[in-house]
C-alpha positions in Angstrom: -19.7 -5.9 -20.2 -22.6 -4.6 -22.3 -24.4 -1.6 -20.9 -28.0 -1.7 -19.7 -29.0 0.3 -22.9 -27.3 -2.4 -25.1 -29.2 -5.2 -23.3 -32.5 -3.2 -23.6 -32.0 -2.8 -27.4 -30.8 -6.3 -27.9 -34.0 -7.8 -26.6 -37.0 -6.0 -28.2 -39.5 -8.4 -26.7 -38.5 -7.2 -23.3 -39.1 -3.6 -24.5 -42.6 -4.5 -25.8 -43.5 -6.4 -22.6 -42.5 -3.4 -20.5 -44.5 -1.1 -22.8 -47.6 -3.2 -22.6 -47.5 -3.4 -18.8 -47.3 0.4 -18.7 -50.6 0.7 -20.6 -52.5 -1.7 -18.3 -51.7 0.2 -15.0 -49.0 2.0 -13.2 -48.6 -0.6 -10.4 -47.0 -3.2 -12.7 -44.7 -0.6 -14.3 -43.4 0.6 -10.9 -42.7 -2.9 -9.5 -39.6 -3.5 -11.6 -37.7 -0.3 -10.5 -38.7 -1.0 -6.9 -37.6 -4.6 -7.0 -34.4 -3.7 -8.8 -33.6 -1.1 -6.2 -34.3 -3.5 -3.4 -32.1 -6.2 -4.9 -29.3 -3.7 -5.6 -29.4 -2.4 -2.1 -29.3 -5.9 -0.7 -26.3 -6.8 -2.9 -24.4 -3.6 -2.0 -25.1 -4.0 1.7 -23.7 -7.5 1.4 -20.3 -5.9 0.5 -20.0 -4.4 4.0 -21.2 -7.0 6.4 -18.9 -6.8 9.3 -18.3 -7.1 13.1 -17.3 -4.0 14.9 -15.3 -4.2 18.1 -14.8 -0.7 19.7 -11.8 0.1 21.7 -12.5 -0.4 25.4 -9.9 0.8 27.9 -9.2 -2.0 30.4 -6.9 -3.0 33.3 -5.3 -5.7 31.2 -1.5 -5.5 31.7 0.5 -6.3 28.6 3.9 -7.9 28.9 6.6 -5.3 29.5 8.8 -4.8 26.4 12.1 -6.4 26.8 15.5 -5.0 25.8 15.5 -6.3 22.2 17.4 -4.2 19.7 15.1 -2.0 17.7 14.8 -3.5 14.2 14.4 -0.2 12.4 17.1 1.7 14.3 19.1 4.3 12.4 21.1 7.5 13.0 19.0 10.5 12.1 20.5 12.8 9.5 19.1 15.7 7.5 17.0 14.3 4.6 17.7 16.0 1.3 14.3 15.9 -0.4 13.9 17.1 -4.0 10.5 18.8 -4.5 9.0 19.4 -7.9 5.7 21.4 -8.2 3.1 19.6 -10.3 0.1 22.0 -10.2 -2.9 22.2 -7.9 -5.9 20.1 -7.0 -8.8 21.0 -4.7 -7.4 23.1 -1.9 -3.9 21.8 -2.3 -0.7 22.4 -4.2 0.8 19.1 -5.5 4.5 18.4 -5.2 6.4 15.3 -6.4 9.0 14.5 -3.8 11.9 12.1 -3.7 15.0 11.3 -1.8 17.7 8.6 -1.6 16.7 5.5 0.4 18.5 4.5 3.5 19.7 1.5 1.5 18.7 -0.8 -1.3 14.9 -0.7 -1.4 14.0 -2.4 -4.8 12.8 0.9 -6.4 14.3 2.6 -9.4 17.5 4.2 -8.4 16.9 3.2 -4.7 14.8 6.3 -4.4 11.9 7.0 -2.1 9.2 9.0 -4.0 5.7 10.2 -3.6 3.2 13.0 -3.9 2.8 15.6 -1.3 -0.5 17.4 -1.2 0.2 20.6 0.7 -2.8 22.5 2.0 -3.1 26.1 0.8 -4.5 27.2 4.1 -2.1 29.1 6.4 -0.9 27.7 9.7 0.3 24.3 10.8 -1.8 21.3 9.9 -1.7 17.6 10.7 -0.5 15.2 8.0 -1.3 11.7 6.9 1.3 9.4 5.3 -0.2 6.8 3.1 1.9 3.7 2.4 1.8 2.0 -1.0 1.0 -1.6 -2.0 4.4 -2.0 -3.6 4.2 -3.2 -7.2 0.5 -4.0 -7.1 -2.7 -1.9 -6.8 -2.7 1.9 -6.6 -6.4 2.2 -6.1 -6.7 2.1 -2.3 -3.9 4.7 -1.6 -5.0 7.0 -4.4 -8.7 6.9 -3.4 -7.9 7.5 0.2 -5.7 10.4 -0.6 -8.4 12.0 -2.7 -11.0 11.3 0.0 -8.9 12.9 2.7 -8.4 16.0 0.6 -12.1 16.3 -0.2 -13.2 15.7 3.4 -10.7 18.0 5.1 -11.0 20.8 2.6 -7.4 21.8 3.2 -7.4 21.0 6.9 -5.0 18.2 6.6 -1.9 17.6 4.5 -1.4 14.3 2.7 1.8 12.5 1.7 1.1 9.5 -0.6 4.3 7.4 -1.0 4.9 5.6 -4.2 6.0 2.0 -4.7 6.0 1.1 -8.4 8.3 -1.9 -7.9 7.6 -4.9 -5.7 9.1 -4.7 -2.2 9.8 -8.4 -2.0 11.0 -10.1 -5.1 8.7 -13.2 -5.2 9.8 -14.4 -8.7 13.5 -14.3 -7.5 12.5 -16.4 -4.4 10.6 -18.8 -6.5 13.5 -19.5 -8.8 16.0 -20.2 -6.0 17.9 -23.3 -7.0 18.9 -24.5 -3.5 18.3 -23.8 0.1 21.3 -21.6 0.6 20.3 -19.3 -2.3 16.8 -19.2 -1.0 17.8 -18.2 2.5 20.3 -15.6 1.1 17.4 -14.1 -0.9 15.1 -14.0 2.1 17.7 -12.2 4.1 18.2 -9.7 1.3 14.4 -9.1 1.1 14.3 -8.6 4.9 17.0 -5.9 4.6 15.0 -4.2 1.8 11.9 -4.3 4.0 13.8 -2.8 6.9 15.3 -0.1 4.7 11.9 0.9 3.6 10.5 1.0 7.1 13.5 3.2 8.1 12.7 5.4 5.1 9.2 6.0 6.6 10.9 7.1 9.8 13.2 9.4 7.8 10.1 10.8 6.1 8.8 11.8 9.5 12.2 13.4 10.2 11.7 15.6 7.1 8.1 16.4 7.9 9.1 17.7 11.3 11.2 20.3 9.6 8.3 21.6 7.6 6.8 24.9 8.9 3.3 23.9 7.7 3.3 20.5 9.4 2.2 20.3 13.1 4.6 17.9 14.9 2.7 15.5 17.1 -0.2 15.2 14.6 1.2 12.7 12.1 -1.0 9.8 10.9 -0.1 6.7 9.0 -2.3 4.4 6.8 -1.2 1.1 5.4 -3.0 -1.5 3.2 -2.2 -5.2 3.1 1.7 -5.4 3.0 1.6 -1.7 4.0 -0.5 -2.7 7.1 2.0 -5.4 7.9 4.8 -2.9 7.8 2.7 -0.3 9.7 2.1 -2.9 12.5 5.8 -3.5 12.8 6.7 0.2 12.6 4.4 1.9 15.1 5.9 0.3 18.2 9.2 1.7 17.1 8.1 5.2 16.0 6.2 7.2 18.7 6.0 10.3 16.5 3.4 8.5 14.4 0.4 9.0 16.8 -2.5 7.9 14.6 -2.5 4.7 12.6 -5.0 2.8 10.4 -4.0 -0.7 9.5 -6.2 -2.3 6.7 -6.0 -6.0 6.1 -2.7 -6.6 7.9 -1.4 -9.0 10.5 1.5 -9.9 12.8 3.8 -12.9 12.6 5.2 -12.2 9.1 6.8 -15.7 8.8 3.4 -17.3 9.2 1.8 -14.8 6.7 4.4 -15.7 4.1 3.8 -19.4 4.8 0.0 -19.2 4.2 -0.8 -16.2 1.9 -2.3 -17.0 -1.5 -1.4 -15.4 -4.9 2.2 -14.8 -5.7 3.3 -16.1 -2.3 1.4 -19.3 -2.9 3.3 -19.7 -6.2 6.6 -19.5 -4.4 5.6 -22.1 -1.8 4.3 -24.5 -4.5 7.7 -24.3 -6.2 10.0 -24.4 -3.1 8.4 -27.0 -0.9 8.8 -30.0 -3.3 12.1 -28.7 -4.5 13.6 -28.7 -1.0 11.4 -31.4 0.4 10.3 -28.9 3.1 7.2 -28.8 5.2 5.2 -25.5 5.5 6.7 -25.1 9.0 10.3 -25.4 7.7 9.5 -23.0 4.9 8.0 -20.3 7.1 10.8 -20.7 9.7 13.2 -19.4 7.1 11.3 -16.2 6.8 10.8 -16.0 10.5 14.5 -15.9 11.2 14.8 -12.6 9.3 11.4 -10.9 9.4 10.1 -11.8 12.9 12.7 -9.6 14.5 10.3 -6.7 14.0 7.1 -8.7 14.8 4.8 -6.4 16.8 4.1 -9.4 19.1 7.6 -9.0 20.4 7.0 -5.4 21.3 3.5 -5.6 22.8 2.5 -2.6 24.9 4.5 0.0 23.1 1.6 1.4 21.0 -1.3 3.5 22.2 -4.5 1.4 21.2 -6.7 4.4 21.5 -5.0 5.9 18.4 -5.2 2.8 16.2 -7.9 1.5 13.9 -7.6 -2.1 12.7 -9.6 -3.4 9.7 -9.4 -7.1 8.8 -11.3 -9.9 7.1 -12.8 -13.0 8.9 -12.1 -15.2 5.8 -8.8 -13.7 4.9 -7.0 -16.1 2.6 -3.7 -14.2 3.0 -3.5 -13.2 6.7 -4.4 -16.2 8.9 -6.7 -15.5 11.8 -3.9 -16.1 14.3 -1.8 -13.4 12.7 -4.7 -10.9 12.8 -5.7 -11.8 16.4 -2.0 -11.6 17.5 -1.7 -8.1 16.0 -4.9 -6.9 17.7 -3.7 -8.2 21.1 -0.1 -6.9 20.7 -1.5 -3.4 19.9 -3.6 -3.4 23.0 -7.0 -4.4 21.4 -7.7 -1.2 19.4 -10.9 -0.5 17.6 -11.4 -3.3 15.1 -13.7 -3.7 12.1 -13.8 -7.3 10.7 -15.5 -7.9 7.3 -17.0 -11.3 6.7 -15.1 -11.9 3.5 -11.8 -12.8 1.9 -8.8 -10.5 1.7 -9.5 -9.1 -1.8 -13.2 -9.0 -1.5 -13.1 -7.0 1.6 -11.4 -4.2 -0.4 -14.8 -3.7 -2.2 -15.7 -1.8 0.9 -13.5 1.0 -0.5 -15.5 1.2 -3.8 -19.0 2.4 -4.7 -20.1 -1.2 -4.4 -19.3 -1.0 -0.7 -20.6 2.6 -0.2 -16.9 3.5 0.4 -17.5 2.2 3.9 -13.9 1.6 4.9 -12.9 5.0 3.5 -15.5 6.7 5.6 -14.4 4.9 8.7 -10.7 5.9 8.1 -11.7 9.5 7.6 -13.8 9.5 10.8 -10.9 7.9 12.7 -8.3 10.4 11.4 -10.6 13.3 12.3 -10.9 12.0 15.9 -7.3 10.9 16.4 -5.7 13.9 14.8 -8.2 16.2 16.6 -9.5 18.2 13.7 
């Protein structure tokens, strides 16, 4: 896009008109900047229009959790983490960390990797784990990690997990030649998803062995698919006691049956190939993914330590999935933008005054008692 200077030089008549107006009086010359500022402010404010529902403790009794097998169960073992120093930034030393996954996870070498920003300040500190958007955008996690470092000034460690490859192989699902192959691939992707969630739990195992990390003050932030995983994980992992879920939802089978983008491409290929309805299609996912649906484990999370951010016009997470997540988590604080899934992420950019980032920082400050 041409810069403002390029436009200004490209249209000399505009330059002369502006120059003439400045000779006839200051009032005319000052109207343009004032009007531009007003229009710009109106546009930017439009990127953060939202509805805020604060958490309100109530006497509502959620259904008692049943005796379902925990979907992300594992036998804790010492986690052999390889650390490689990579310099310093702000008040932190930077370490690249990696360890072997619990199983096949779709990443190179089946490794779990990330960047650990360790505070230089002495003493135990809380830590925030930031989940990736596997195989897609790195902007939200990287921007949040930087913001936490700047805001806390060394008062909080940050572990930003990497996910360079997709977690769910949508092209492989799209090319399934028959129903049996499709279901086999869905089951495989569910195992990969489960292994990754267990790896987050194993990450907590490792963090609890660190002398600089204060156990009991561990936060988790997930965006989109990371928020879906976070919503499934926190009812199973009580050591994560502060969670921000950004643009996620419950009922994964329904999400896969309605989300746009790559997921829509898979549906458009599979439904006519197998003569399936949307209900039949999403039922296949539900058989494998819904075992960890937070709706099935309502009442296990502390809503006072959860922040939920969603979008009213989300074209990936249907409203029922978002409302069900909110209810299952005990109606935590909720910020609902009046836009689509992707457009709502503008609230993490300068166009949205970094609104969502600031809300996450404030929430982490409160919930981790800085």
